[in-house]
N, C-alpha and C positions, 0 to 999 in steps of 0.2 A: 468804486471797487466792484459793485454789482455788475455794471456794464462790462468791465474788463473781464470778469469771470464768465459772464454769459457769452461773450464772444468766443470762448473756447469750448463751447458745448459740442461741437462736431456734428451738428444736425445737417449733414450733407444730403446727398441724393437718397440715401436710405431712409431719411426722416421726412423729406420734402412732401411726399404724398400724404403723410399723416398731417402735416401742417395744413394742407389744403382741405382735407376732410374734417379737420377739427372744427371748423365753423359750421359744418353741416350736422354734426352729431350733438346737438345742443339740448336734447330732451331725453327723458327716461323712455318715452315711447319708441324713439328711434333706436335707443340702446337695446330695447326688448326685441326689435327685429333682428339685431345682430345675434342675440341669444338663440332665436328660433333657427338661425342658419348655422349655428356654431357646432352642432353635432356633438362631437366628443368633448366639448368644453365643459360639460357638467362634472363637477368635482365636489369634494367635501369643502375645500376652500370656496369662499363665495365673495361676490362683490355685488352690491345693490345700490340703486339710486331710487329713493322714495319707495323702497321695498321691492322694486323690480330688478331682476338679475341682469347683470351685464356680463359679457363673455370673459372667460379666463382661458388663455392659450397655454396649454400644459407643457409644451416642449420648448427647449431653447431656440430651435430653429423655426418654430411655427409663426413667430411674429417678432418684429423689432421691439414691441412692448408687450410684456406678458399680461398686464392688466392696464387698460387704458380707459379712462372715464373723462370725456371731453365736456366741458362747460355744463356740469350738472346744476339743475335748478332746484333740486330737492336734496335732502340729506343723503350723503353717500357713506356707505360702510363697506370696508374691505377687511375680510378676515383670512389670515393665513394661519390655519389651525390644524391642517392635516399633512400637507406636503410642502416641501421647500419650493421656492419659486425662482425662476431665472429668466432674464431677457437680455439680449445683446445690447440694446440701448437702455431703456429704462425698465426696471422690473415692475414697478408700480408708478403710474402716472395719472394723477387727477388734476385737470387743468381748469382754471378760471371758475372755481366753485362760488356760487352766491348763497350757498347753504352750508351747514356744518359738514365736516368730513372727518371720519374716524378710520384709522388704519391700525390693525393689531397683528402682531406676529407672535405666535406662541413659542414658549421655551423649546429649545432643541431644533427649531426650524430656521431656515435662512432665506433671505431675499437678496439676490445677487444680480448685478449688472456689470458686464465686462467693458462696456463702452460709455455708459451714461450714468444716471442717478440710480441709486438703489431704490429709494422711495422719494417721489417728488409730488408735492401737493401745493397747488397755488390757489389762493382764495381772494375774492374781491371784497365780499361782505361777511362770509361765513367764518366760523371758528375752525381751527385745525387741532385734532388730537391724534398723535401717533404714539402707540403703546408697543414697545419692542421688548419681548422677552427672549428673543433668539439672537440672530446675527443679521445685520443689514450691511451690505458691502457694495460700494459703487466705485467705478473708475473716477467719476466726478464726485459730487457730494454723496455721502452715504444717505443723508436726509437733506432734502432741499425743500424748504417751506417758506416761500415768500407770500405774505399776507398783506392786506390793506387795513380795513377797519376792524377786522376780527382779531381774536387772540389765538396764540399758538401754544399748545402744551405738548412736550415731547417727554414721555416716560420711557427710559431705556435701561432696564435692569440687565440687558444683554450686552452685545458687542456691536460697536459701530466702527467701520473701517472705510477709508478712501485712499486710493493709490495716487491721486493727483490733486485733490482739492480738500474740502473741509469734511470733518465728521458730521457736524451739524451746521447748516447755513439757514438762518431764519430771519425774516424781516417783517416789520409791520409799521403802519403809520400811527394809528391811534390805539392799537391793542397792546396787550402784554405778551411777553414771551417767557416760558418756563421750560427749562431742561432739567430733568430729575433722573439721576442714576439709580434711584431706589436702593441705595446702599451696596450695590454690586456692579453697576454698569462700568464699562470702559470704552474709551475712544482712542483710536490711533489713526492719524490722518497726515497726508503729505503736506497740506497747507496749514490751516488752522484746525485745531481739535474742535473748537466751538467758535463760530462767528455769529453774533447776533446784533442786528441794527434796528433801531426804532427812530421814528422821525416826529414823534408827537410833540406838539407845542402846548398841550393841555396838561395842567398840573394833575398828578395822580394817574396819568396815562403813560404808556410806553415803558412799563416796568420790565426789567430784565432780571431773571433769576437763573443761576446755575448752581446745582447742589447735588451732593450724595453720590458722586462718581468715585466710589471707593476703589474700583479697579484701575483708576488713573485716567488722565487725559494727556495725550501727547500730540503736538502739532509740529510739522516740519518748519513752520514759521512761528506762530504764537500758539500757546496752549489754549488760552481763552482770549478772544478779542470781542469786547462789548462796545458797540457804537463807534468803532474806529472809522474815521473818514466821514462821519455824518455830522460832525459839529456838535454832537451831544444833544440830549433832550432834557425835558423837565422831569422825565421819569427817573426812578431810583434804580440802582444796580445792586443786586445782592448775590454774592458768590460765597458759598459755604461748601467746602469740600474736605473729605476725610482721606482721600487718596492723593498720590503724587500728581503734580501738574508740570509739564515741561514744554517750553518753546525752544525748538532746536536752533532756529536762526535768529529770533528776536527776543520775545518776552514770554515768561511763563504765563502771566496775566496782564492784560492791558485793558483799561476802561476809560471812557470819556462820558461824562454826564453832567447836566445842570442840576440834577437831583442829588440825593444822598447816595454815596457809594460805600458799601459795607463789604469787606473782604475778610473772611475768616478761613485760615487754612489749618487743617490738622494733619496734613501730609506735606512732604517736601515740595517746594516750588522752585523751579530752575529755569533760567533764561540765559541765552547767549549774551544778551545786552542787559536786561533788567529781569530780576525775579518777579517782582510785582511793580507795575507802573500804573498808577491811578491818577488820571486827570493831569498828568505832568505837562507843564507849559500851557495849561488851559485854565483861564481865569473864571472858574465856576463859582456860583454862589452856593453850591451844595457842599455839605460836610463830607469828609472822608474819614472812615474808620477802618483801620487795618489791624487785625490781630494775627500775628505770625507765631504759630505755636510749634512749628517744626523748623527744619533748615530751609532758609530762603537764600538763594544764591543767584547773583548776577555776574556778568562778565567784567573784565578790566575796564571797559569803556562805559559801563553803565553802573547800576546800583543794585544792591539786594532788594531794597524797597525805595521807590521814588514816588512822591505824592505831591500834587499841586492843587491849589484852589485860588479863588479870588477873595471874596468876602467870607467864604465858607471856612469852617474850622477843620484842622487836620489833627487826628489822634492816631498815633501809631503805638501799638503794644508789641514790643519785640520779646515774645516769650520763647523764641527759639534762636538758634544760631543764624546770624545774618551776615552775609559776605557779598562784597561787590567792589567795583572800583571805588565807589562811595558806599559804605555800608547802608546807611539810611540818609535819605535826602528829602527834606520837606520844605516847600515854598508856598506861602500864602501871599500872593502878589498884590492883593488889594485890601490888606488889613485883617485877614482872618487870624485866629489864634493857632499856634502850633504847639502840640504836646507830644513828646516822645518819651516812652518809658521802656526800659530794657531790663531783663533779668538773666540774660544769657550773653554769650560772646558776640560782639559786633566788630567787624573788620572792614576797613577800607584799604584795598590793596594798592590803589594808585592815587587816591585823593584823600578823603577824610573818613573817619569812622562814622561820625554823625554830623550832618550839616543842616542847620535849621535857619530859615529866613522869613521875615515878614516886614510889614511897614504899616503906615497909618496908625490906628490905635491897637493893633494886634500885639499879643503877648507871646513869649516863647518860654516853654518849660521843658527842660531835659532832665529826666530822673533816672539815674543809673542805680538800680536797686541791687543788682548782683551781676557778676561777670565783668570781663574787661572790655574796654572800647579802645581800638587801635586804628590809627590812620597813618598813611605814608606821610601826609602833610600835617593835619591836625587830628588829634583824637576826637575832640568836640569843637565845632566851630559854629558860633551863633552870630547872626547879623540882623540887628533890628534897626531898620531905617526910619521907624516911626516914633510915636510917643509912648508906646507900651513898654512894660518892664520885661526883663529876661531873668530867668532863674535856672541855674544848673546845680543839681544835687548829685553828689557822688557818695555812695554808701561805703561803709567800712568793708574792707576785703576786696574792693574793686580797684582796678588800675586803669587810668585813662592816659594814653600816651600817643605821641606823634613825633616825627622827626623835625618839624618846624616848631610846634608847641603842642603840649599835651592838651591844654584848653585855651581857646581864644574867644573872647567876647568883644562885641562892638556895638555901640549905640550912637545916637545922634547927640552932640553936645547940647546940654541944657534941656534934655528931653527925658526919656526913660532911664531906669537904672538897671544894670546887669549885675546880678549877685550870684557868686559861685560859693556853694557850701560843700566843703570837701572833708569827708571822714575817711577817705581811702588814700590813694596815691595818684598824684598828677606827675607825669614823667615825660621828659624829652628823651627819646630813644637814642639820641646822639650823646647824651651825657652818661658816659661810662665810668666817670670818676677819674679818668686818666687826665693827664696834662692837656691843656689847650682845648678843653671842652667847656670852659666857663661861659661861653656865649650861647650855650644851648639852654633856652628858657623853657621851663615847664608850663608857665602860665603867662598869657599875654593879653593885655587889655588895650583896646584901641578906641580912641575918641570917647567922648561922653563920660558918664559916671559909671564906674565899675568897682565892685566890692568883692574881695576874696575873704571868706571866713574859712581859714585853714586849720582844721583840727586833726588832719590826717598825717 
């Protein structure tokens, strides 16, 4: 994905001369010579490498790049604190840093590029810190931050926008990536709102965190995409957001990781396919914990929440209204445990309300504490192909219903036991009480040992 995106950077003739010069301007001393000849470049905004100023081109037409720092070997600091900055290609461009890089944009100011990246910082060994209190806008990524061994931190209490690509695009091999909206930030992008990829194979490295974008995250494809296309890493993924997240074409949130994945939403999450998709189809040893506290909505061909693991456990807490083709779908393909707890309405518009699957020694527990669970096919469908037990609890006041069966449980003969404890109502939606509806079953047990304790 990284290569395909880079192929569209549009660095044609207008940028070619800078590509040639980039290899020459590799030290702070050469950058200082540019300052000496820059004339009117002195401004309250400043950029330094190792404490030595580098030029700032003040006008839109004076340079393809408003601030350009090539191959810095000393710590680089860029402060946009007095005047807004614009460049037709990249407004801020720090390339190939082997030391730490810091970029800050003060509240009320903007960094704008009509053809390139708003702010681009690439590092080989250094860390990257971007602190945005204003607005960063790019035709390509608003923030483009590919790193190797260092870590990247993006604090954006302001606004990030991109008209063709991502709001934030950040990568690393062994470092960590953090994007923090500081309780007010917002992102609106034509591709992904946030895309973060790590490739670490070292435990405890390659951690991805997205949090506190209360102003919302919207992507034309995915709202948040973490490790998509990289095959996952050993690092953990932590997404905690209080604002809305929307993926217009695909998923509100999509993650892949060998580590632990934790997603907590306190704002609505919406995707054209899945609201939240965590490791689905990916046999990860890492645990998945999803707490959905607001409305989580997927499309007719997807799910409100879909989660996958291998040996890792899946815990889904549906504290908000969850809707999709399948409301909640959890699969632990290599024997992990699956636990789904809901206390609000869950609806599967084209398949099941809740579908839970595992094998090996894995167990399944579905606990409907409040609210109704409705599926076009099954209200609740559990399939345990292994030796573990299955438990379905339905609280008083809750109704579980589907047009095939309200509840369907299945186990392997001579293996685990599936027990359904019903204090509410299990219903087949085709059973209207009219004539010729006697074949509509509320509860269906297939194979193995199944027990129904019906006090509802």
